C-alpha positions in Angstrom: -5.3 -17.1 -1.0 -2.1 -18.5 -2.2 -1.4 -19.7 -5.5 -0.8 -17.8 -8.5 -2.7 -20.0 -10.4 -5.7 -19.8 -12.2 -7.1 -16.4 -12.3 -8.8 -15.7 -9.3 -7.9 -13.5 -6.4 -8.2 -10.0 -7.5 -7.6 -6.7 -5.8 -9.6 -3.8 -6.7 -8.5 -0.7 -8.4 -10.1 2.6 -8.3 -10.4 5.6 -10.3 -11.2 9.2 -10.2 -14.8 10.1 -10.9 -13.8 11.6 -14.3 -12.1 8.4 -15.4 -14.9 6.3 -14.0 -17.7 7.9 -15.9 -15.9 7.4 -19.2 -15.2 3.7 -18.7 -18.2 2.6 -16.6 -19.9 0.6 -19.4 -16.6 -1.2 -20.2 -16.0 -2.2 -16.6 -19.7 -3.3 -16.2 -19.2 -5.8 -19.0 -16.5 -7.8 -17.2 -17.4 -10.9 -15.2 -17.1 -10.2 -11.4 -17.5 -13.6 -9.8 -16.8 -13.7 -6.1 -15.1 -17.0 -6.1 -13.3 -16.2 -2.9 -16.4 -16.3 -0.8 -17.6 -19.4 -2.7 -14.3 -21.1 -1.8 -14.8 -20.5 1.9 -18.3 -21.9 1.6 -16.9 -25.0 -0.1 -14.4 -25.3 2.7 -17.2 -25.1 5.3 -19.0 -28.0 3.5 -15.9 -30.1 3.3 -15.3 -29.5 7.0 -18.9 -30.2 8.0 -19.5 -26.7 9.3 -23.2 -25.8 9.2 -22.8 -22.2 8.1 -26.5 -21.3 7.4 -27.5 -21.9 11.0 -24.8 -19.4 12.1 -25.8 -16.8 9.5 -26.8 -14.2 12.1 -23.5 -14.6 13.9 -21.3 -14.5 10.9 -22.8 -11.7 8.9 -21.5 -8.6 10.8 -20.9 -5.0 9.9 -17.5 -4.3 11.5 -17.3 -1.2 13.6 -13.5 -1.0 13.6 -13.1 -1.9 17.2 -11.5 -4.9 18.9 -13.5 -8.1 19.5 -13.8 -7.3 23.2 -12.7 -4.6 25.7 -9.0 -4.3 25.8 -6.9 -3.1 28.8 -5.4 0.3 28.3 -1.9 -1.1 28.1 -2.8 -3.4 25.1 -5.0 -0.8 23.4 -3.8 -0.7 19.7 -3.7 3.1 20.1 -0.8 2.6 22.5 0.9 0.4 19.9 0.5 3.2 17.4 1.7 5.9 19.8 4.9 3.8 20.4 5.7 4.1 16.7 4.4 7.2 15.0 6.7 10.2 15.3 9.4 8.1 17.0 11.5 8.0 13.8 12.1 4.3 14.2 14.2 2.4 11.7 12.5 -0.4 9.8 14.2 -3.1 12.0 13.1 -1.2 15.1 9.5 -1.2 13.8 9.5 -5.0 13.5 10.9 -5.4 17.0 8.1 -3.1 18.4 5.4 -4.9 16.5 6.6 -8.4 17.6 6.8 -7.2 21.2 3.3 -5.8 21.1 1.8 -9.1 19.9 4.0 -11.1 22.2 2.5 -9.1 25.1 -1.1 -8.7 24.0 -2.0 -11.6 21.7 -3.7 -13.6 24.4 -5.9 -10.6 25.3 -6.6 -9.6 21.7 -7.7 -13.2 20.8 -9.8 -13.8 23.9 -13.3 -14.6 22.8 -12.4 -14.1 19.1 -12.8 -16.3 16.1 -9.9 -18.5 15.1 -9.3 -21.4 12.8 -11.9 -22.2 10.1 -14.6 -20.4 11.9 -12.4 -17.3 12.0 -11.9 -17.6 8.2 -15.7 -17.9 7.7 -16.3 -14.9 9.9 -13.8 -13.0 7.8 -15.6 -14.0 4.6 -18.9 -12.7 5.9 -18.0 -9.1 6.8 -20.6 -6.8 5.3 -19.4 -3.7 3.4 -21.2 -2.8 0.1 -18.3 -0.4 -0.7 -19.4 0.3 -4.3 -22.3 2.4 -2.8 -19.7 4.5 -0.9 -19.6 7.9 -2.7 -15.8 7.9 -2.5 -15.2 4.4 -4.0 -15.2 3.8 -7.7 -14.2 1.2 -10.3 -11.0 2.0 -12.1 -8.8 0.8 -14.9 -5.1 1.1 -15.3 -4.0 0.9 -18.9 -0.3 0.1 -19.2 2.0 1.1 -22.2 2.1 -2.5 -23.5 -1.7 -2.6 -23.8 -2.4 -4.6 -20.5 -5.5 -3.5 -18.7 -5.6 -4.0 -14.9 -9.1 -3.5 -13.4 -9.5 -2.5 -9.8 -11.2 -0.2 -7.3 -10.1 3.3 -6.2 -10.9 4.9 -2.9 -10.1 8.6 -2.6 -10.3 10.8 0.4 -12.4 14.0 0.1 -9.6 16.5 0.1 -6.8 16.8 -2.5 -3.9 17.0 -0.1 -0.9 14.7 -1.0 -1.0 11.6 1.1 0.3 8.0 0.8 -1.3 5.9 -1.9 -1.5 2.2 -1.1 -1.7 -0.2 -4.0 -3.0 -3.6 -3.1 -2.7 -6.8 -5.2 -5.3 -9.3 -4.1 -5.0 -13.1 -4.5 -6.8 -16.2 -5.8 -10.6 -16.4 -6.2 -11.0 -12.6 -6.1 -12.2 -10.3 -8.9 -12.6 -6.6 -8.7 -15.7 -7.1 -6.7 -16.9 -6.9 -3.1 -15.1 -10.1 -2.0 -14.0 -10.9 1.5 -10.4 -9.7 1.3 -11.4 -6.6 -0.7 -13.9 -5.6 1.9 -11.6 -6.3 4.9 -8.5 -4.6 3.7 -10.4 -1.6 2.2 -11.8 -1.1 5.7 -8.3 -1.2 7.3 -6.5 1.0 4.7 -9.2 3.5 3.8 -11.8 3.8 6.6 -9.3 3.2 9.4 -6.3 4.9 7.8 -5.4 8.3 6.3 -4.6 6.8 2.9 -5.9 6.8 -0.7 -6.2 3.1 -1.8 -6.0 1.3 -5.1 -7.0 -2.3 -5.0 -5.9 -4.1 -8.2 -7.2 -7.3 -9.8 -4.8 -10.2 -9.6 -3.6 -11.5 -12.9 -5.5 -14.7 -12.2 -8.8 -12.8 -11.7 -11.6 -13.5 -14.1 -12.0 -9.9 -15.0 -8.3 -9.6 -15.7 -8.5 -12.6 -18.1 -11.6 -11.0 -19.7 -9.7 -7.8 -20.6 -6.3 -9.4 -21.5 -7.4 -12.7 -23.0 -4.5 -14.6 -21.6 -3.3 -16.9 -18.8 -0.7 -15.1 -16.7 0.4 -16.6 -13.4 2.9 -15.9 -10.7 4.7 -13.2 -8.8 7.4 -12.9 -11.3 5.1 -11.3 -13.9 2.7 -9.7 -11.4 5.5 -8.2 -9.3 6.9 -6.5 -12.3 3.4 -5.4 -13.3 3.0 -3.8 -9.9 6.1 -1.7 -10.6 4.6 -0.6 -13.9 1.3 0.3 -12.3 3.1 2.3 -9.7 5.0 4.2 -12.3 1.8 4.8 -14.3 0.1 6.2 -11.2 3.0 8.6 -10.5 3.5 9.7 -14.1 0.2 9.3 -16.0 -2.6 9.4 -13.5 -4.6 12.7 -13.7 -4.4 13.1 -9.9 -0.7 12.1 -9.5 -0.2 15.3 -7.5 -2.3 13.6 -4.7 0.4 11.0 -4.1 2.9 11.9 -1.4 4.5 8.4 -1.5 3.6 5.0 -2.9 3.3 1.7 -1.0 2.6 -1.8 -2.3 0.7 -4.6 -0.5 -0.2 -8.1 -1.7 -2.6 -10.6 -0.2 -2.1 -14.4 -0.6 -1.2 -15.0 -4.2 -0.9 -11.3 -4.5 1.7 -11.6 -1.7 3.9 -13.5 -4.2 3.7 -10.3 -6.4 4.6 -8.3 -3.3 7.8 -10.2 -2.4 8.9 -10.2 -6.0 7.8 -6.6 -6.4 10.0 -5.7 -3.4 13.0 -7.2 -5.2 12.1 -5.5 -8.5 11.6 -2.2 -6.7 15.3 -2.2 -5.9 16.2 -2.7 -9.6 13.6 -0.8 -11.7 13.9 2.8 -10.6 12.1 6.0 -11.6 13.9 8.3 -14.1 15.0 10.4 -11.1 16.7 7.4 -9.6 14.2 7.0 -6.7 12.4 3.7 -6.0 8.7 3.4 -7.0 7.6 2.2 -3.6 8.6 3.4 -0.1 7.5 0.1 1.4 6.0 -3.3 0.6 3.8 -5.5 2.8 3.1 -9.2 1.9 0.0 -10.5 3.8 -0.3 -14.3 4.2 1.9 -14.6 1.1 3.0 -17.3 -1.3 6.8 -17.0 -1.3 7.6 -20.2 -3.1 4.9 -21.3 -5.6 5.5 -24.9 -6.3 5.7 -26.3 -2.7 2.7 -24.1 -1.8 0.6 -25.7 -4.6 1.8 -29.2 -3.8 0.8 -28.8 -0.2 -2.4 -27.1 -1.0 -3.8 -29.6 -3.5 -2.5 -32.5 -1.3 -4.4 -31.6 1.8 -7.8 -33.4 2.3 -10.3 -30.7 3.2 -8.8 -27.6 1.7 -7.3 -29.5 -1.2 -10.6 -31.0 -2.3 -12.4 -27.7 -2.1 -9.7 -25.8 -3.9 -9.3 -28.3 -6.7 -13.1 -28.0 -7.3 -12.9 -24.2 -7.5 -9.8 -24.4 -9.8 -11.7 -26.6 -12.3 -14.7 -24.3 -12.2 -12.5 -21.3 -12.8 -10.7 -22.7 -15.8 -14.0 -23.7 -17.3 -15.2 -20.1 -17.0 -11.9 -18.9 -18.4 -12.6 -20.8 -21.7 -15.0 -18.0 -22.7 -12.2 -15.4 -22.8 -8.7 -17.0 -23.2 -7.1 -16.8 -26.6 -3.6 -18.0 -25.9 -4.2 -21.5 -24.5 -7.9 -22.3 -25.1 -7.0 -25.8 -26.3 -5.3 -26.6 -22.9 -8.3 -25.8 -20.7 -10.8 -28.2 -22.2 -12.3 -30.9 -20.0 -9.9 -33.6 -21.3 -6.9 -31.5 -20.3 -7.9 -30.4 -16.8 -6.7 -33.2 -14.5 -9.2 -35.2 -12.6 -6.6 -36.0 -9.9 -6.0 -32.9 -7.8 -2.4 -34.0 -7.1 -1.7 -33.5 -10.8 -3.0 -29.9 -10.7 0.4 -28.2 -9.8 2.1 -29.8 -12.9 -0.9 -28.8 -15.0 -0.8 -25.2 -13.9 3.0 -25.0 -14.5 2.6 -26.4 -18.0 -0.4 -24.1 -18.8 1.5 -21.0 -17.7 4.7 -21.9 -19.5 2.9 -22.8 -22.7 1.1 -19.4 -22.5 4.5 -17.7 -22.3 5.9 -19.7 -25.2 2.9 -18.8 -27.4 3.5 -15.2 -26.7 7.1 -15.4 -27.8 8.7 -15.8 -24.3 11.0 -18.8 -23.8 9.8 -20.9 -20.9 9.4 -24.5 -19.6 7.4 -25.8 -16.6 10.6 -26.1 -14.4 11.7 -22.6 -15.5 8.2 -21.2 -14.7 8.3 -22.5 -11.1 11.9 -21.5 -10.6 11.1 -17.9 -11.6 8.2 -17.9 -9.1 10.3 -19.0 -6.2 11.5 -16.0 -4.2 14.5 -17.9 -3.0 16.0 -18.0 -6.5 16.3 -14.2 -6.3 20.0 -13.9 -5.3 20.2 -10.2 -4.4 19.2 -9.1 -0.9 16.0 -7.1 -0.8 16.7 -3.5 0.3 13.2 -2.2 0.1 11.4 -2.2 3.5 9.4 -5.5 3.3 7.1 -6.8 6.0 5.8 -10.4 5.7 2.6 -10.7 7.9 1.5 -14.3 8.3 -0.2 -16.7 10.6 1.0 -20.1 11.7 -2.5 -21.7 11.4 -2.9 -20.8 7.7 -4.9 -23.6 6.2 -4.4 -22.4 2.6 -0.9 -21.0 2.2 1.3 -23.4 4.2 3.2 -21.3 6.7 6.1 -23.8 7.0 7.1 -23.6 3.4 6.5 -19.8 3.1 6.7 -17.2 5.9 8.4 -19.5 8.4 11.3 -20.1 5.9 11.8 -16.4 5.6 11.5 -15.9 9.4 14.4 -18.2 10.0 16.5 -17.5 6.9 20.1 -16.7 7.6 20.0 -13.6 5.4 16.7 -12.1 6.5 16.5 -13.2 10.1 18.4 -10.1 11.1 17.8 -7.9 8.1 17.6 -4.2 8.4 14.9 -4.1 5.8 13.0 -7.3 5.7 11.0 -8.6 8.7 8.4 -11.3 9.4 5.5 -10.8 11.8 4.4 -14.5 12.1 1.4 -14.7 14.5 -0.2 -17.7 16.0 -3.7 -17.0 14.6 -5.3 -15.4 11.6 -5.7 -18.5 9.3 -5.6 -17.2 5.7 -5.4 -13.4 5.9 -8.3 -13.2 8.4 -6.4 -11.3 11.1 -9.3 -9.0 11.9 -11.4 -12.1 13.0 -8.7 -13.2 15.4 -7.0 -10.0 16.7 -9.8 -7.5 16.0 -10.1 -4.8 13.4 -8.4 -2.2 15.6 -5.1 -4.1 16.0 -5.1 -5.4 12.4 -5.6 -2.0 10.9 -2.9 -0.6 13.2 -0.3 -3.0 11.9 -0.9 -2.0 8.2 -1.3 1.7 9.0 1.8 2.1 11.1 4.1 0.2 8.7 3.1 2.6 5.9 3.3 5.6 8.1 6.8 4.6 9.4 7.9 4.7 5.7 6.0 8.0 4.9 8.2 10.6 6.5 6.7 13.3 4.2 3.3 12.7 5.8 3.8 11.4 9.3 4.6 14.7 11.0 1.2 16.3 10.2 -0.6 13.0 11.0 1.1 12.9 14.4 -0.5 16.2 15.5 -3.3 15.4 17.8 -6.2 17.7 18.3 -8.5 18.0 21.3 -12.2 18.8 22.0 -14.0 18.8 25.3 -17.0 16.5 25.8 -19.9 18.9 26.3 -22.8 16.6 25.5 -23.8 15.6 29.0 -22.7 12.8 31.3 -24.0 11.9 34.7 -21.4 11.4 37.4 -20.3 7.9 38.1 -19.8 6.2 41.4 -16.4 4.6 42.3 -17.8 1.1 41.7 -17.9 1.8 38.0 -15.1 1.8 35.5 -14.9 2.9 31.9 -14.0 0.0 29.6 -14.9 1.3 26.1 -16.6 3.9 23.9 -18.0 3.5 20.4 -19.3 5.7 17.7 -22.3 4.9 15.4 -23.2 6.8 12.3 -26.4 6.3 10.3 -27.3 7.1 6.7 -28.8 10.6 6.3 -28.9 11.2 10.0 -27.6 14.5 11.3 -26.8 13.0 14.7 -24.3 10.3 15.7 -24.6 8.0 18.7 -21.9 7.5 21.3 -22.1 4.5 23.5 -20.1 4.4 26.8 -19.5 0.9 28.2 -19.2 0.7 32.0 -18.1 -2.1 34.3 -19.8 -2.4 37.6 -17.6 -4.0 40.3 -20.7 -4.5 42.4 -22.9 -5.7 39.6 -23.0 -9.4 40.5 -21.4 -12.2 42.4 -18.6 -12.9 40.0 -17.8 -9.3 38.8 -15.1 -8.6 41.3 -13.5 -12.0 40.6 -13.6 -11.6 36.8 -12.7 -8.0 36.6 -13.5 -5.5 33.8 -11.4 -7.0 31.0 -12.8 -10.5 31.0 -15.4 -9.8 28.4 -18.2 -10.7 30.7 -21.4 -8.8 29.6 -23.2 -9.6 32.9 -21.2 -6.9 34.7 -21.4 -4.3 32.0 -23.9 -1.5 31.3 -24.1 1.2 28.7 -24.9 4.9 28.4 -25.9 6.3 25.1 -25.7 9.9 23.9 -26.8 11.5 20.6 -24.5 14.2 19.3 -25.3 16.7 16.5 -22.9 16.0 13.6 -22.6 19.7 13.0 -20.8 20.1 16.4 -18.2 17.6 15.3 -17.4 19.1 11.9 -13.8 20.0 12.8 -13.3 16.3 13.6 -14.3 15.5 10.1 -17.8 14.4 10.9 -20.5 14.7 8.1 -23.9 13.4 7.4 -23.5 10.0 5.6 -25.1 9.8 2.2 -25.4 6.0 2.1 -25.3 3.1 4.5 -21.8 2.2 3.3 -20.5 5.7 4.1 -22.2 5.5 7.5 -20.4 2.2 8.2 -17.1 3.8 7.0 -17.5 6.8 9.2 -18.3 4.6 12.2 -15.0 2.7 11.7 -13.1 6.0 11.1 -14.3 7.6 14.3 -13.8 4.4 16.4 -10.2 4.4 15.1 -9.1 8.0 15.2 -11.0 9.3 18.3 -10.0 8.5 21.8 -11.6 9.6 25.1 -9.0 10.8 27.6 -8.7 12.4 31.0 -5.7 14.6 32.1 -3.4 13.1 29.6 -4.4 9.5 30.3 -7.0 7.1 28.7 -10.5 7.4 30.1 -10.7 3.6 30.2 -9.7 2.2 33.5 -11.1 5.2 35.4 -14.6 6.3 36.7 -14.2 9.9 35.7 -17.1 12.0 34.4 -14.9 14.8 33.2 -13.1 13.9 30.0 -12.3 15.2 26.5 -11.8 13.7 23.0 -8.5 13.6 21.1 -8.0 12.6 17.5 -5.6 12.5 14.6 -6.8 14.2 11.4 -6.4 13.3 7.7 -8.8 10.3 7.7 -11.6 12.4 6.1 
């Protein structure tokens, strides 16, 4: 969300099963309030959106696919193929990504959710990931005594692979919040990575453990460096890390851009950088103007001010550094005074901990543009121009057109038309959204990408009746179910002779009237070499569904099956997702 401010948006951090069992009770005691989803609901009320009547529409279990059928040329798999194994430079990667969305954005967003409805859709994705056997709560304990709660998702095998550490933003504890669910899907289910989602310093559970008010990317960016070092040097499974990558969402994006700068400066003992790459998603780049704009807006500002006050009132139960400053008579009633109050609160907290600070100094340190050295760490800023929370014009757009970074070899901005606040999967589909994150990490994981790039093949031997030439393949989807030893594969077919308008609209219009399906049940045992297994829980079944819909493609004679009427085809896939 955007604002390093109060203690809210958290990322999740995860831990090994051994560490988890020893600290389960301690983690269970921490407050895990999903203020992020609550904020979206407040936004809906302020905007007059009747969310309850659309409950059935909004509450979706994502399958990892696009929002509609996509032409073969705009299939996100083709985007990935144009990058992986091509040994592109960082600057070349940005050019390819921008070109893909320039060409395919219109198609990807057709019939998708944008604006506030897209944000609400994003907030309602269903994924009870704590019931996934490979996802656990985790705690990072830094040398200075700081405890950073989070969620750890580990693949089944112990092979070294990229570890992605994600700092979440405002209104988010180490809980099953909107951004936690969405980005865990993209980075774990739909990617070959281990993932550590960390609580933001403004998260209520972070405040609970550390008893202080700590705000801003300056401190959180440095903390991200310390967490990375801890994982590489102290974590009991450090041998499972092939390379380390940092991401930050919203307010956590402020930590990401600052962390990229610190990454150039605070090196490992061997002289190497902690992180191979950094991604800032819908990030706060300059804190003060972001807060001024946010609290000054009518709909979003009112909802956000209300949530800020509620958050500070809850924080009274735990804070020991500035408890006297978060009483009712100190929290401003006028939301336009909130930015000054937050700056004063944060700087006073620093002073009482023996760190010299003033309100102007606090905001200056949390403005990326006061960092004078050019960032050399590969840094991608991924933002949307319709962001209603983190104003694009005072953040991503400034970097997009900055004289230093506009043509940088290391820093690039992917500034898209839609996505609102971090909800790219609602606008562009889960397939394309995951591909952006996955390919940027893989581009900067040379130690891993060669084995990932090896595609394997398997013939389809589970029956398929011959098609007439009036039919055309437009999509295939996998569906796994808890405790079922079979998986369902659905083939979607377009019938050019199916109705009066079918020939006029064509197969990629998203019209269901011209589309039929064929379903086949496949024994999971026959797909074991693809990484299939019987899901132990509903959450694992959902994750496997997204995994297979991402990594498996149906092809014919070296070409995609989609766009043909062939009945003779095979499956190809990349491994390491398991």
